[in-house]
Each structure stands twice: as C-alpha cells, then as structure tokens.
C-alpha positions in Angstrom: 0.0 -17.7 -24.4 2.1 -14.9 -22.7 4.2 -16.8 -22.0 5.2 -18.2 -24.6 5.4 -14.7 -26.6 7.4 -13.3 -23.3 10.3 -16.3 -24.6 10.5 -15.2 -28.0 11.2 -12.2 -27.4 14.2 -12.7 -25.0 16.3 -14.5 -27.6 15.3 -11.0 -29.3 17.7 -9.6 -26.5 15.7 -6.4 -25.8 16.1 -4.1 -23.2 13.3 -4.2 -20.3 11.6 -1.6 -20.7 12.0 -1.7 -24.8 10.5 -5.6 -23.7 7.8 -4.3 -21.5 6.0 -2.2 -23.4 6.1 -5.2 -26.3 4.7 -7.3 -23.9 2.0 -4.2 -22.9 1.2 -4.1 -26.8 0.7 -7.6 -27.0 -1.5 -8.0 -24.2 -3.6 -5.3 -25.3 -3.8 -7.8 -28.7 -4.6 -10.2 -26.5 -7.4 -9.1 -25.1 -8.9 -7.3 -27.5 -8.6 -10.8 -29.6 -10.6 -12.7 -26.4 -12.7 -9.8 -26.0 -14.2 -9.8 -29.6 -14.5 -13.9 -29.1 -16.2 -13.5 -26.1 -18.9 -11.2 -27.5 -19.6 -13.0 -30.3 -20.1 -16.2 -28.0 -22.5 -13.4 -26.4 -20.6 -12.2 -23.1 -20.2 -8.9 -23.0 -18.5 -7.8 -19.6 -15.6 -8.5 -21.6 -15.7 -5.8 -23.7 -15.1 -2.9 -20.7 -11.6 -4.1 -19.3 -9.3 -1.2 -18.4 -5.7 -0.5 -19.7 -4.4 -1.0 -16.0 -5.7 -4.6 -15.7 -3.5 -5.3 -19.0 -0.1 -3.3 -17.6 -0.8 -5.7 -14.6 -0.9 -8.6 -17.0 2.0 -7.9 -18.7 4.5 -7.8 -15.3 2.9 -10.8 -14.4 4.3 -12.0 -18.0 7.3 -10.9 -17.6 7.6 -11.5 -13.8 7.1 -15.0 -14.0 9.2 -16.1 -17.6 12.2 -14.7 -15.4 10.8 -17.2 -12.2 10.7 -19.7 -14.6 14.5 -19.0 -15.9 16.0 -19.1 -12.5 13.3 -21.5 -10.9 12.2 -23.5 -13.3 8.4 -24.3 -14.1 7.1 -25.5 -11.2 7.5 -22.6 -9.0 5.6 -20.7 -12.2 2.5 -22.7 -11.2 2.9 -23.1 -7.5 3.3 -18.9 -7.3 0.8 -18.2 -9.8 -1.7 -20.5 -8.2 -0.7 -19.1 -5.4 -1.4 -15.6 -6.6 -5.1 -16.8 -9.0 -6.0 -17.6 -5.3 -5.5 -14.8 -3.1 -7.2 -13.3 -6.3 -9.9 -15.1 -6.6 -9.9 -14.8 -2.6 -9.6 -11.2 -2.6 -12.5 -10.5 -5.8 -15.3 -13.0 -3.2 -14.2 -10.2 -0.1 -15.3 -7.0 -2.3 -18.4 -8.4 -3.4 -19.9 -8.7 0.1 -21.9 -5.6 0.8 -20.3 -5.0 3.7 -17.2 -4.4 2.7 -18.4 -2.3 -0.1 -20.0 0.0 2.4 -17.8 0.4 4.3 -14.4 1.8 1.9 -17.4 3.7 0.7 -18.9 5.5 3.4 -15.5 5.0 5.1 -12.4 5.7 3.2 -10.2 6.7 5.8 -10.5 2.5 6.8 -8.0 1.9 3.5 -5.4 3.4 5.7 -5.7 1.0 8.2 -5.7 -1.5 5.6 -2.7 0.5 4.2 -1.0 0.5 7.6 -2.5 -4.1 7.9 -0.2 -4.4 4.6 2.9 -2.0 5.5 3.3 -4.4 8.7 3.2 -7.7 6.9 5.4 -6.7 5.5 8.1 -5.8 7.2 7.3 -8.9 9.6 10.2 -12.1 9.4 9.1 -14.2 11.7 7.8 -17.6 11.2 5.4 -17.8 8.2 3.1 -21.3 7.5 5.5 -22.2 4.9 8.3 -22.7 7.3 5.8 -24.1 9.8 4.5 -26.9 7.5 8.4 -27.6 6.4 9.4 -29.1 9.6 10.1 -32.1 10.1 9.9 -34.3 13.7 
C-alpha cells in the first residue's frame, strides 16, 4: 500500500521533506487502521506500536520507491526480501534469553557490536554475492 501511495505522491511533485512527512502521516493512518482491524479480530499487540517504527516504515517506502524507479520491481523484491530476512533473523536473535541477559546486564557490549558494524561498513573486498556470481 505504501508504494502505491508513494507513486501517487510522486505525481504531485512534492519536495523531499513534504513527501516524507506526508508518508509518515499516511503510515500512521495505515498502522492505526490495521491496529483497529487487528483489535477487532482479537489481536492486542498492534495497539502498542510506537512512532519510531512508523518513521522507519515511511523511509523504507521512500527508498523502495526510488529503487523501483531506478532499478525496477525485481530489485525492490530482492532487496525488500533480504531486508525482511535480516529483520526476522535479528528479531529471533534478540528473543534469545542469552542476548537479553548480555544486552541488559552488560550494555557496554553494544559498543563492541557498534565497532563490528563500522568495520563491516568499511570493508570493500569480496562479498558473498561476488563469489556466487563468478563463473568458471
């Protein structure tokens, strides 16, 4: 739904900040609607969504829309699926009792994770996708 709304917004030729703000408001409405439908179906977890994930959803919609225009729908599905896989994997990892114990009792370990992430961001050598794409 977000990509359909974003496609309509691109026809209005809004500036970036206005487009993102509009997307945030529309995502709030969409999440509210889905939360109400979920509540009517007996799911109460949708009522606890905070504002921060809505911002992330709006930025994701914006980025996927730009990617759709530049690279096409196949790349959107590939990157969106990869992002969803990583998010589910991270969620499952965070649900482990050991990870909860370590992160709450030893918050300085997050600095080590930050350092690893920054090192991975600097790496410009071969990636797994480069090895798979090589032909004999």
